[in-house]
C-alpha positions as CSV (number, residue, x, y, z in Angstrom):
1,M,0.0,0.0,0.0
2,T,1.0,3.6,-0.6
3,I,0.1,5.7,2.5
4,L,0.1,9.4,3.2
5,I,0.2,10.8,6.7
6,L,-1.0,14.4,7.2
7,G,0.8,16.5,9.9
8,S,4.2,17.5,11.2
9,G,4.4,16.8,14.9
10,G,5.6,14.1,17.3
11,R,2.3,12.3,16.8
12,E,2.9,12.0,13.0
13,H,6.5,10.9,13.5
14,T,5.2,8.1,15.8
15,F,2.6,7.1,13.2
16,A,5.3,7.0,10.5
17,W,7.6,5.0,12.8
18,K,4.8,2.4,13.4
19,I,3.5,2.3,9.9
20,V,6.9,1.6,8.2
21,Q,7.1,-1.5,10.4
22,S,4.1,-3.0,8.5
23,P,4.9,-5.3,5.6
24,L,1.7,-3.9,4.0
25,C,3.3,-0.5,3.6
26,K,5.2,-0.2,0.4
27,Q,5.7,3.6,0.3
28,L,5.1,6.2,2.9
29,Y,4.7,10.0,2.5
30,V,4.2,12.6,5.2
31,A,2.9,16.1,4.5
32,P,4.5,18.3,5.6
33,G,6.5,16.0,8.0
34,N,9.6,16.9,10.0
35,S,13.2,15.8,10.4
36,G,12.2,12.6,12.0
37,T,9.8,11.5,9.3
38,A,12.4,12.5,6.6
39,E,14.6,9.6,7.9
40,I,12.0,6.9,7.3
41,A,9.5,8.3,4.8
42,E,9.3,11.0,2.1
43,N,8.3,14.4,3.2
44,I,6.0,16.4,0.9
45,N,5.7,20.2,1.2
46,L,1.9,20.4,1.5
47,N,-0.3,22.3,3.9
48,V,-2.8,19.9,5.7
49,L,-5.6,22.3,4.8
50,D,-4.8,22.5,1.1
51,F,-7.4,19.9,0.1
52,Q,-6.9,20.5,-3.6
53,G,-3.2,20.1,-3.3
54,I,-3.6,16.9,-1.3
55,K,-6.0,15.6,-4.0
56,A,-3.5,16.3,-6.8
57,F,-0.8,14.5,-4.8
58,V,-3.0,11.5,-3.9
59,L,-3.9,11.0,-7.5
60,S,-0.4,11.5,-8.8
61,K,1.1,8.9,-6.4
62,Q,-1.9,6.6,-6.4
63,I,-2.3,6.8,-2.6
64,D,-4.4,4.0,-1.0
65,M,-4.7,5.4,2.5
66,V,-4.6,8.8,4.2
67,V,-4.0,9.0,7.9
68,V,-5.0,12.4,9.3
69,G,-2.9,13.4,12.3
70,P,-4.2,16.9,13.4
71,E,-7.7,18.0,14.2
72,D,-8.0,21.0,11.8
73,P,-8.4,19.1,8.5
74,L,-10.9,16.7,10.2
75,V,-13.0,19.6,11.6
76,Q,-12.9,21.3,8.1
77,G,-14.1,18.1,6.5
78,I,-11.3,16.4,4.7
79,H,-12.9,13.0,5.0
80,D,-16.1,14.3,3.4
81,F,-14.0,16.0,0.6
82,F,-12.6,12.5,-0.3
83,L,-16.0,10.8,-0.1
84,N,-17.6,13.4,-2.3
85,D,-15.0,13.2,-5.1
86,I,-15.4,10.4,-7.5
87,A,-11.7,10.2,-8.1
88,L,-10.9,10.0,-4.4
89,K,-13.8,8.1,-2.8
90,H,-11.9,4.7,-3.0
91,V,-9.1,6.0,-0.8
92,A,-9.2,4.9,2.9
93,V,-9.3,8.0,5.2
94,I,-8.5,7.4,8.8
95,G,-10.4,10.1,10.8
96,P,-14.1,11.0,11.3
97,Q,-16.3,12.9,8.9
98,K,-17.0,16.6,9.5
99,A,-20.3,16.1,11.4
100,A,-18.5,13.8,14.0
101,A,-15.4,16.0,14.1
102,A,-17.5,18.7,15.7
103,L,-17.0,16.7,19.0
104,E,-13.6,18.4,19.0
105,G,-14.4,21.4,16.8
106,S,-17.1,22.7,19.2
107,K,-17.0,22.4,23.0
108,E,-20.7,23.2,23.2
109,F,-21.6,20.4,20.6
110,A,-19.5,18.0,22.7
111,K,-21.3,18.9,26.0
112,E,-24.7,18.6,24.3
113,F,-23.7,15.1,23.0
114,L,-22.5,14.1,26.5
115,Y,-25.8,15.3,28.1
116,R,-28.0,13.7,25.4
117,H,-26.4,10.3,25.9
118,N,-26.2,10.4,29.7
119,I,-22.4,10.3,29.8
120,P,-21.0,11.7,33.1
121,T,-19.5,15.2,32.7
122,A,-19.3,18.6,34.5
123,A,-22.4,20.9,34.6
124,Y,-22.0,23.8,32.1
125,Q,-23.6,26.7,30.3
126,S,-22.4,28.5,27.1
127,F,-22.4,32.2,26.3
128,D,-21.6,34.6,23.5
129,A,-21.0,38.3,23.2
130,T,-24.7,39.1,23.4
131,N,-25.1,37.6,26.9
132,V,-21.8,38.3,28.7
133,E,-23.8,39.6,31.8
134,K,-25.6,36.2,32.1
135,G,-22.1,34.6,32.0
136,Y,-21.0,36.8,34.9
137,A,-24.2,35.7,36.8
138,F,-23.5,32.0,36.1
139,L,-19.9,32.4,37.3
140,E,-21.3,33.8,40.6
141,T,-23.3,30.6,41.1
142,L,-20.1,28.5,40.9
143,N,-17.4,27.8,43.5
144,P,-13.8,28.5,42.4
145,P,-11.8,27.6,40.5
146,Y,-13.7,28.7,37.4
147,V,-13.3,26.9,34.1
148,L,-13.6,28.8,30.8
149,K,-13.4,27.0,27.5
150,A,-13.2,28.6,24.0
151,D,-15.9,26.8,22.0
152,G,-13.7,26.4,18.9
153,L,-10.2,25.1,18.1
154,A,-7.5,27.2,19.9
155,A,-4.5,25.0,19.4
156,G,-4.8,23.5,22.9
157,K,-4.6,26.9,24.6
158,G,-8.3,27.8,24.8
159,V,-9.0,26.6,28.3
160,L,-8.6,28.9,31.4
161,I,-8.8,27.7,35.0
162,L,-9.0,30.7,37.4
163,N,-9.3,31.0,41.1
164,D,-10.5,34.6,41.3
165,L,-14.1,35.5,40.4
166,E,-13.2,39.0,39.1
167,E,-10.4,37.7,37.0
168,A,-12.8,35.0,35.6
169,K,-15.3,37.7,34.6
170,S,-12.5,39.8,33.0
171,E,-11.2,36.8,31.1
172,L,-14.7,35.9,29.9
173,K,-15.1,39.5,28.6
174,S,-11.7,39.3,26.9
175,M,-12.6,36.0,25.2
176,L,-16.1,37.0,24.1
177,V,-15.8,40.7,23.4
178,D,-12.1,41.2,22.7
179,A,-11.7,37.9,20.8
180,K,-8.8,36.7,22.9
181,F,-8.7,33.4,20.9
182,G,-10.1,34.9,17.7
183,N,-13.2,33.1,16.3
184,A,-12.5,30.2,18.6
185,S,-13.9,32.2,21.6
186,A,-16.9,33.7,19.9
187,K,-18.7,31.3,22.1
188,V,-17.4,30.2,25.6
189,V,-18.4,27.2,27.7
190,I,-18.3,27.8,31.4
191,E,-18.0,24.6,33.4
192,E,-18.1,23.5,37.0
193,F,-14.6,22.6,38.2
194,L,-14.0,18.9,38.7
195,D,-11.5,18.0,41.4
196,G,-9.6,14.8,40.6
197,I,-6.8,13.3,38.6
198,E,-6.8,13.3,34.8
199,L,-6.1,10.6,32.3
200,S,-6.7,9.9,28.6
201,C,-8.6,7.0,27.1
202,F,-8.0,6.1,23.4
203,V,-10.6,4.2,21.4
204,L,-10.4,3.0,17.8
205,T,-13.8,2.7,16.0
206,D,-15.0,1.8,12.6
207,G,-18.3,3.6,13.5
208,K,-19.9,0.3,14.7
209,H,-17.2,-1.7,16.6
210,Y,-14.6,-0.4,18.9
211,K,-11.3,-1.4,20.5
212,I,-9.7,0.3,23.5
213,L,-6.1,1.2,23.4
214,P,-3.8,1.7,26.5
215,T,-4.5,4.5,28.8
216,A,-2.1,7.4,29.1
217,K,-1.6,10.5,31.3
218,D,-0.1,13.7,29.9
219,Y,1.3,16.8,31.7
220,K,0.0,20.0,30.2
221,R,1.6,22.8,32.3
222,I,5.0,24.2,31.5
223,G,6.3,24.3,35.0
224,E,7.2,21.6,37.5
225,G,4.5,20.6,40.0
226,D,2.0,21.4,37.2
227,T,2.4,25.1,37.4
228,G,2.5,27.9,34.9
229,L,0.9,28.2,31.4
230,N,-0.8,25.4,29.6
231,T,1.1,23.8,26.7
232,G,0.4,21.2,24.1
233,G,1.9,18.6,26.5
234,M,5.2,18.3,28.3
235,G,5.3,14.5,28.7
236,A,3.2,11.4,29.1
237,I,3.2,7.9,30.7
238,S,1.3,4.7,29.9
239,P,-0.4,2.8,31.4
240,V,-1.9,5.0,34.1
241,P,-1.2,3.2,37.5
242,F,-4.4,4.5,39.2
243,A,-6.7,3.2,36.5
244,T,-7.6,-0.1,38.1
245,E,-9.5,-2.8,36.3
246,E,-12.6,-1.9,38.3
247,F,-12.3,1.8,37.4
248,F,-11.7,0.9,33.8
249,R,-14.9,-1.2,33.7
250,K,-16.8,1.9,34.7
251,V,-15.1,3.9,31.9
252,E,-16.1,1.3,29.3
253,D,-19.7,0.9,30.6
254,Q,-20.4,4.6,31.4
255,V,-18.3,6.4,28.8
256,V,-17.0,4.3,25.9
257,K,-20.1,2.2,25.1
258,P,-22.5,5.2,25.2
259,T,-20.1,7.3,23.1
260,I,-19.9,4.7,20.3
261,S,-23.7,4.0,20.4
262,G,-24.3,7.8,20.6
263,L,-22.3,8.3,17.4
264,Q,-24.5,5.7,15.6
265,K,-27.8,7.1,17.1
266,D,-26.9,10.7,16.1
267,N,-25.7,9.5,12.6
268,L,-22.1,10.9,13.1
269,P,-19.9,8.8,10.7
270,Y,-16.7,7.8,12.4
271,K,-13.7,5.9,11.3
272,G,-10.6,6.6,13.4
273,F,-9.5,7.5,16.9
274,V,-11.7,8.8,19.7
275,F,-9.6,10.5,22.4
276,I,-11.6,10.8,25.6
277,G,-10.2,13.2,28.2
278,L,-11.3,11.8,31.6
279,I,-11.0,12.9,35.2
280,K,-11.3,10.4,38.1
281,V,-13.4,12.1,40.8
282,G,-13.3,9.8,43.8
283,D,-13.8,6.4,42.0
284,E,-16.0,7.8,39.2
285,P,-15.0,8.7,35.7
286,K,-16.2,12.0,34.2
287,V,-15.5,13.3,30.6
288,I,-13.7,16.6,30.3
289,E,-13.5,16.6,26.5
290,Y,-13.4,14.6,23.3
291,N,-10.7,14.9,20.7
292,V,-11.2,13.3,17.3
293,R,-7.6,12.2,16.8
294,M,-4.7,10.8,18.8
295,G,-3.3,13.2,21.5
296,D,0.3,14.4,21.4
297,P,2.4,13.5,23.3
298,E,0.2,10.5,24.4
299,T,0.7,9.0,20.9
300,E,4.4,8.7,21.7
301,V,3.6,6.3,24.6
302,V,0.4,4.6,23.4
303,L,1.5,3.5,19.9
304,P,4.9,2.0,20.9
305,R,3.0,-0.3,23.3
306,L,0.7,-1.6,20.5
307,K,2.1,-4.9,19.2
308,N,-0.3,-5.1,16.2
309,D,0.4,-4.1,12.6
310,L,-1.2,-0.6,12.6
311,V,-1.9,-0.7,8.8
312,K,-3.9,-3.9,9.3
313,I,-5.9,-2.2,12.0
314,F,-6.5,0.8,9.7
315,Q,-7.7,-1.5,6.9
316,A,-10.1,-3.2,9.3
317,I,-11.5,0.3,10.3
318,H,-11.9,1.3,6.7
319,E,-13.7,-2.0,5.9
320,R,-15.8,-1.9,9.1
321,R,-14.5,-5.2,10.4
322,L,-12.6,-3.9,13.5
323,D,-14.3,-6.7,15.5
324,E,-12.0,-9.2,13.8
325,I,-8.9,-7.6,15.3
326,E,-7.5,-8.6,18.6
327,I,-5.5,-5.8,20.1
328,Q,-2.1,-6.9,21.6
329,I,-0.4,-4.6,24.1
330,D,3.2,-4.6,25.3
331,E,3.0,-5.2,29.1
332,R,5.9,-2.8,29.8
333,A,5.3,0.8,30.8
334,A,6.3,3.7,28.4
335,A,7.2,7.3,29.2
336,T,7.9,10.2,27.0
337,I,9.5,13.6,28.0
338,M,9.1,16.6,25.8
339,M,12.0,19.0,25.1
340,V,10.8,22.5,24.2
341,S,12.3,25.7,23.0
342,G,13.2,28.3,25.6
343,G,10.3,30.7,26.1
344,Y,7.6,28.2,24.9
345,P,4.5,28.4,25.2
346,E,5.1,32.1,24.7
347,A,7.6,33.7,22.2
348,Y,10.6,31.5,21.3
349,E,13.4,31.4,18.7
350,K,13.7,28.8,16.0
351,G,16.6,27.4,14.0
352,K,18.7,26.2,16.9
353,E,20.9,23.2,15.9
354,I,20.1,19.9,17.8
355,T,23.1,17.8,18.6
356,G,23.6,14.4,20.3
357,L,20.9,12.4,18.6
358,K,23.3,9.7,17.4
359,T,24.3,9.0,21.0
360,V,20.8,8.0,22.1
361,T,20.5,4.3,23.2
362,E,17.5,2.3,24.4
363,S,15.1,5.2,23.8
364,I,13.2,6.5,20.7
365,P,13.5,10.2,20.0
366,F,10.3,11.3,18.2
367,H,10.8,14.6,16.4
368,A,8.1,17.2,16.7
369,G,9.1,20.9,16.0
370,A,12.4,19.9,14.2
371,T,13.4,20.2,10.6
372,L,16.3,19.6,8.3
373,R,18.3,22.6,7.2
374,D,21.6,22.4,5.3
375,G,22.1,18.8,6.4
376,K,21.5,19.8,10.1
377,I,18.5,19.1,12.3
378,V,17.3,22.4,13.8
379,T,14.4,23.5,15.9
380,S,11.3,24.7,14.1
381,G,8.6,24.8,16.8
382,G,7.8,25.1,20.5
383,R,7.7,21.4,21.3
384,V,10.9,20.1,19.7
385,M,11.3,16.5,20.5
386,A,9.8,13.7,22.7
387,M,12.1,11.1,24.2
388,T,10.2,7.8,24.6
389,S,11.5,4.8,26.6
390,F,10.2,1.5,27.9
391,G,10.6,0.1,31.5
392,E,9.3,-2.5,33.8
393,T,7.7,0.4,35.7
394,F,6.9,3.9,34.6
395,Q,9.6,5.1,36.9
396,D,12.2,3.0,35.0
397,A,10.9,4.3,31.7
398,I,11.1,7.9,32.9
399,K,14.6,7.4,34.2
400,K,15.8,6.0,30.9
401,S,14.3,9.0,29.0
402,Y,16.0,11.5,31.3
403,Q,19.3,9.7,30.8
404,N,19.0,10.1,27.1
405,I,17.8,13.7,27.2
406,E,21.1,14.6,28.9
407,K,22.9,13.5,25.7
408,L,21.0,16.1,23.6
409,H,21.6,19.8,23.3
410,F,20.1,22.8,21.6
411,D,20.3,26.5,22.7
412,K,17.8,27.3,25.5
413,M,16.5,23.7,25.6
414,Y,13.9,23.1,28.4
415,Y,12.1,20.1,29.8
416,R,10.2,19.3,32.9
417,K,12.2,17.1,35.4
418,D,9.2,15.9,37.3
419,I,7.1,13.9,34.8
420,G,5.2,11.3,36.8
421,F,5.6,13.3,40.1
422,D,1.9,12.9,41.1
423,L,1.7,9.2,40.7
């Protein structure tokens, strides 16, 4: 098969790393890719939202399967674009259609879905610029901290958790009236704060059948002890030690099953990954959010633990026979630590040379914001590289990742030294 992956992050390098291991993959392209994918596949200079450009490339290279990494093209309907084009409709697209992708594209749509299908989640109300005063009044009914979520896509930065009521009101105004997150915050969902420990559940579905992948927990804050600004993720571990068998049965019965049946009832066509952001409140699971693709950096710990041929799984999803696949998981724990550019998630410099990669042993460096320039690997984004390792325990895996990170260098490199601290 000839396969195209869309995206350029650590998630896409992990997909590429896993896909090239399949005997079914004859040729792999990644658009636009990064320095890591360039080593194992062919990078193509294409924007993930340039649907016409993607079509021309798919036809010229006779692509059989397109794996969509990021959320933007899914929310904008790339799967529908393929299905509605006679020349493309035979191509397998891994990722939901536009109607279902609204589960990530709109926080309000997701909350309505959760309520409609009796899936446990936080109480909420949504507001726009016409009823800001009502938003203030709703905030006054809640206990701190206050959770404000931009309704649309805001690159993982559209969620604010604030302890002060006046600050929450001021931020609500800046989101709705001053367009703090652009169009993404034209509508804002205000939620009750849930106190517990977070984890991620990943589900594969062909729209009818489902398979659950290993759990993971990621660390979103830039600072140690989970302090400072939110990022796209500073590290992750899998499996999650506090997700006991009993707790996970609740997740499957109360969350996963009603989610998959809800997709069918609401006629939301889905072939791909469902990422369910959970919080464990006491011993009960509640849903914080849905994503319609794999998370990053969770992909870097979940996919390496998957023993199956990923292309075979994708074929089964496309042909709606996922029930025939038996998922096999590596029993070892995996941990990944993200190295980021100095200043991230605010302003940072690019183009810093990364050295030491050839000295890494017993770990897998997944490239994210890194690119090739004049034969050198240089930084090109905020989150630069994820170091993934296996271990008998997550502590062993974390230790191995840190040992290998010490072999790498780029100017102003930063990483959290406390991943797994709360477990």
